C-alpha positions as CSV (number, residue, x, y, z in Angstrom):
1,M,0.0,0.0,0.0
2,T,1.1,3.6,-0.5
3,A,1.1,5.4,2.8
4,P,-0.2,9.0,2.8
5,G,2.1,11.8,3.8
6,S,1.9,13.2,7.3
7,A,-0.1,16.3,6.3
8,E,-2.8,14.1,4.7
9,L,-3.3,11.7,7.6
10,T,-6.9,11.6,9.0
11,R,-8.7,9.5,11.6
12,D,-9.6,7.1,8.7
13,T,-6.0,6.6,7.5
14,I,-3.8,6.9,10.6
15,V,-4.2,3.2,11.6
16,A,-3.3,1.9,8.1
17,F,-0.4,4.3,8.0
18,L,0.9,2.9,11.3
19,G,0.4,-0.7,10.1
20,D,2.4,0.2,7.0
21,I,5.3,1.4,9.1
22,F,5.2,-1.9,11.1
23,E,5.3,-3.9,7.8
24,R,8.0,-1.9,6.0
25,C,10.3,-0.9,8.9
26,G,9.5,-3.3,11.7
27,D,12.4,-5.7,10.8
28,E,15.0,-3.1,12.0
29,E,17.2,-4.2,14.8
30,Y,16.0,-3.2,18.3
31,L,19.0,-1.5,19.9
32,G,21.0,-4.6,20.7
33,E,18.1,-6.7,21.8
34,P,17.3,-10.2,20.4
35,V,14.1,-9.0,18.7
36,T,13.2,-6.6,15.9
37,M,11.5,-3.3,16.6
38,A,8.1,-4.7,15.4
39,Q,8.5,-7.9,17.5
40,H,9.3,-5.8,20.6
41,M,6.2,-3.6,20.3
42,L,3.9,-6.5,19.3
43,Q,5.2,-8.6,22.2
44,G,4.3,-5.8,24.7
45,A,0.8,-5.5,23.2
46,T,0.3,-9.3,23.1
47,L,1.3,-9.7,26.7
48,A,-1.0,-6.9,27.7
49,E,-3.9,-8.5,25.9
50,Q,-3.2,-11.9,27.3
51,N,-3.3,-10.5,30.8
52,G,-6.6,-8.7,30.2
53,L,-5.2,-5.2,30.5
54,D,-7.1,-2.1,29.4
55,E,-7.1,-1.2,25.7
56,D,-5.2,2.0,26.5
57,I,-2.4,-0.1,27.9
58,I,-2.4,-2.6,25.0
59,V,-2.2,0.3,22.4
60,G,0.3,2.2,24.5
61,A,2.5,-0.8,24.5
62,L,2.0,-1.4,20.8
63,L,3.0,2.2,19.9
64,H,5.4,3.1,22.7
65,D,8.5,3.0,20.4
66,I,6.9,4.5,17.2
67,G,9.2,7.5,17.7
68,H,12.0,5.5,16.2
69,F,10.1,5.8,12.9
70,T,9.1,9.5,13.0
71,S,10.9,10.2,9.8
72,E,8.0,8.2,8.2
73,F,5.7,11.0,9.1
74,G,7.5,13.3,6.6
75,T,7.0,16.8,8.0
76,F,8.0,16.0,11.5
77,S,11.5,16.7,12.6
78,M,13.3,16.9,15.9
79,N,16.5,18.8,16.2
80,D,18.9,16.0,15.6
81,T,21.2,15.5,18.5
82,E,23.0,12.5,19.8
83,D,19.9,11.3,21.6
84,R,16.9,11.6,19.3
85,H,14.5,11.5,22.2
86,H,12.3,9.0,20.4
87,E,9.8,9.1,23.3
88,D,9.0,12.8,22.7
89,A,9.1,12.4,18.9
90,G,6.6,9.5,19.1
91,A,4.2,11.3,21.4
92,E,4.3,14.4,19.2
93,V,3.3,12.5,16.0
94,L,0.6,10.6,17.7
95,A,-0.9,13.6,19.6
96,R,-3.2,14.6,16.7
97,F,-5.0,11.2,16.8
98,F,-4.7,9.7,20.3
99,P,-5.8,10.7,23.8
100,T,-3.3,11.9,26.4
101,V,-3.2,8.5,28.2
102,I,-1.7,7.0,25.0
103,T,0.7,9.8,24.3
104,D,1.8,9.8,28.0
105,C,2.6,6.1,27.8
106,V,4.8,6.9,24.7
107,R,6.3,10.1,26.0
108,Y,7.2,8.8,29.5
109,H,8.2,5.2,29.0
110,V,11.8,6.2,29.2
111,A,11.2,8.3,32.3
112,A,9.3,5.4,33.8
113,K,12.4,3.2,33.7
114,R,14.3,5.9,35.5
115,Y,11.4,6.2,38.0
116,L,11.3,2.4,38.7
117,C,15.0,2.2,39.1
118,A,14.8,4.9,41.8
119,T,11.7,3.5,43.6
120,K,11.9,-0.2,43.2
121,P,15.4,-1.6,43.7
122,D,14.5,-5.0,42.3
123,Y,13.4,-3.4,39.0
124,F,17.0,-2.8,37.9
125,K,17.6,-6.6,37.9
126,R,15.0,-6.9,35.1
127,L,16.9,-4.7,32.7
128,S,18.7,-6.2,29.8
129,E,22.3,-5.1,29.2
130,A,21.1,-2.8,26.4
131,S,18.5,-1.3,28.7
132,V,21.1,-0.6,31.4
133,H,23.3,1.1,28.8
134,S,20.4,3.3,27.6
135,L,19.5,4.0,31.3
136,N,22.9,5.5,31.8
137,L,22.6,7.7,28.7
138,Q,19.1,8.8,29.8
139,G,20.3,10.2,33.2
140,G,20.2,7.1,35.5
141,P,17.7,6.6,38.3
142,M,15.5,9.7,39.1
143,S,16.3,12.0,42.0
144,A,13.8,12.3,44.8
145,E,12.6,15.6,43.3
146,E,12.1,14.0,39.9
147,V,10.2,11.1,41.5
148,A,7.9,13.5,43.3
149,E,7.2,15.4,40.1
150,F,6.7,12.2,38.0
151,E,4.2,10.9,40.5
152,K,1.9,13.9,39.8
153,N,1.0,12.5,36.3
154,P,-2.6,11.3,36.4
155,N,-1.7,8.5,34.0
156,L,1.2,7.2,36.1
157,N,-0.2,3.7,36.7
158,K,-0.7,3.0,33.0
159,I,2.7,4.5,32.1
160,I,4.3,2.1,34.6
161,Q,2.4,-0.9,33.2
162,V,3.6,0.0,29.7
163,R,7.1,0.2,31.0
164,Y,6.9,-3.3,32.5
165,L,5.6,-4.5,29.1
166,D,8.5,-2.8,27.4
167,E,11.0,-4.9,29.5
168,A,9.0,-8.1,28.9
169,G,8.8,-7.6,25.1
170,K,12.3,-8.8,24.3
171,Q,11.8,-12.5,24.0
172,P,13.3,-14.1,20.8
173,D,10.9,-17.0,20.8
174,L,7.6,-15.3,21.7
175,E,5.0,-15.6,19.0
176,T,2.6,-12.7,18.4
177,P,-0.2,-11.7,16.0
178,D,0.7,-9.0,13.5
179,F,-0.2,-5.3,13.8
180,W,-3.6,-5.9,12.0
181,H,-4.8,-8.0,14.9
182,F,-4.7,-4.9,17.0
183,A,-5.8,-2.4,14.3
184,P,-9.5,-2.5,15.3
185,M,-8.6,-1.6,18.8
186,V,-6.3,1.2,17.7
187,Q,-9.1,2.5,15.5
188,R,-11.6,2.5,18.4
189,I,-9.3,4.6,20.5
190,V,-8.7,7.1,17.6
191,D,-12.4,7.3,16.9
192,R,-13.3,7.9,20.6
193,H,-10.7,10.5,21.0
194,M,-11.4,12.4,17.8
195,G,-15.2,12.1,18.4
196,D,-14.7,13.7,21.8
197,M,-12.8,16.5,20.2
198,S,-15.4,17.3,17.6
């Protein structure tokens, strides 16, 4: 399929556009992990669905790393620095179509790792070698002041759940459905959000 450009995206085309990204770009290596980018995100969503979690969490897990592909959105650009801040980039490109709970799960999944390392000492043991490396680049565990500020977010619990799914979604032998299995759920969330805005 030919994906529309970012400026042409609508509530009726955004889900197909995201699916196209998964299909064309999803085989990219996931930062030193034993899974591809698509496998990583699909595993998080699959585990969330299998555990009966809310659709917000399933879709948040499915899309949390979409910021690695923001060049696909054409008109969007971050000031390229050493750290592309994929979490901010992803939240920005989704903000037109998704509610804050989804964009917060995307925007703060990196911060959530820093938060959990500061507040739950056992969490650090869950991290892969690549995740420990990125933690150091991202500022390490939060300070007490950062923890207090982070805990003010009304979507904190869902952000944390997506973070746990992020760590769990790195299994080389976990089978998942493809993006299109989740597409109706993604569309429901888009339609609810854009309906609320109209």
